C-alpha positions, 0 to 999 in steps of 0.5 A, a space after each residue: 867117208 867116200 868124199 874123204 877117200 876121193 879127196 885123199 886120192 886126188 891129193 896123192 895123185 896131184 901132189 907129185 904129178 905136175 897138175 897142182 894138188 891145191 888146185 884140184 882140192 879147190 876145183 874137185 869139190 867145187 865141180 862136184 858141188 860139195 862146197 869149197 869151204 867145207 866139202 866133208 861135213 863135220 870135219 874142219 877143212 884145214 885139219 883134213 888138209 893137214 892130215 892128207 898132206 902128212 899122208 903124202 909126206 910119209 909117201 915121200 919119206 918112205 920112197 926116198 928113205 935111202 936118199 935121206 939117210 945118205 944125206 944125213 949120214 954124209 953131212 954128219 961125216 962131212 962136218 966131222 972132217 970126212 974128205 969122201 966125195 960122196 959125203 961132201 956131195 951129200 952135205 952140199 945137196 942138203 945145204 942146197 935143199 935148205 937154201 931152196 926152202 927159204 923162199 916158200 917159208 918166207 912167203 908162207 909167213 909173210 903172205 899167209 892171209 893173201 894165200 888163204 884168200 886165193 883158195 876161196 876163188 875157184 875162178 883164179 884157181 882155174 886160171 892159174 892151172 892155165 899158168 901151170 900149163 904154160 910153165 910145163 910147155 916152157 920147161 920142155 922148151 928149155 930142155 930141148 934147147 940144150 944138148 946136155 943136161 946137168 944132174 941134181 948133184 951139181 945144183 948151186 946156190 942160184 939154182 936152189 934159189 930159182 927153184 925155191 922161188 918157184 916153189 913159193 909161187 906155187 903156194 897159189 892154188 892152181 900153180 903146181 909145186 912140182 911143175 913150177 920147181 921142175 920148170 925152175 930146174 930145167 930153165 937152169 939146165 937140169 934134166 927132167 929126172 934131175 929136176 924132178 928128184 930135187 923137186 921131190 926132196 924139196 917137197 919134204 921140208 915144204 910139206 912138213 913146215 906147212 903141216 907144222 904151221 897149222 897142226 893145231 887145227 888137227 885138234 877138235 875133230 869130231 870124227 877121225 874116220 874120214 881123216 884117217 881114210 883120206 890120209 891113207 889114200 893120199 899116202 898110198 896113191 902118192 907113193 905110186 905117183 912118185 914112182 910113176 913120174 920119175 920113170 915117166 920123165 926119163 924119156 917123156 915130155 911134160 906136154 901131156 900134163 900141160 894139156 891136162 891142166 888146160 882142160 881142167 882149167 877150162 872146165 873149172 872156168 866153165 863151171 864158175 861161169 855157169 854158177 855165177 
């Protein structure tokens, strides 16, 4: 039960902070010698992974409930012929989210075996955390080069495809999904908060799709206690992480997260070298 809660907290904290939740879910059990393939005895790791991701998905839906309601209602009204600017903006944004979701969906379907294999190699997870650090430093550099920055309602097809491609790359453990997509948005001229908000909204179809794809693994769980505990922990901590990051990026740089990723990556490599 304690391991499940710890991993749920790790998932909720790192899913939205730009430090890679998948990387931490590989390295934390590895460093704590819980084992990478089955850190929670008696609970299938894929089933547990699906459950805690559903916890963070619920956190997203609750936090952005008004935004989501506006997107759906505005898009419906726009399809019915509404000329309201707000409705048209919501319909446009929903379309961009759909376009941005395509690269990760294709990558997940076509390269499923490849991505699953990377989760069994902690050394590559640690190295890819260093890659996340580089993306965050580059994102700050792109942001600092511009005197003005675009809001997320101005996102176009190219912006959506760039951020969607970065989301596909972040399937690799150690590459932060939020960090990679924020990098893509800031490289295209979005402000930090705008890139973060679009990144979080983009996470909803991504997490839902991934969970739906491996939902059958939830069957046959001998004990639901650890699964429920981990899911609740992931949801509560995830909600707090979203609120924190959106406030943080309004006035602060991403470099502290980059430093953290370097430290975590070096620690992971050190443990791998010692055990090897």
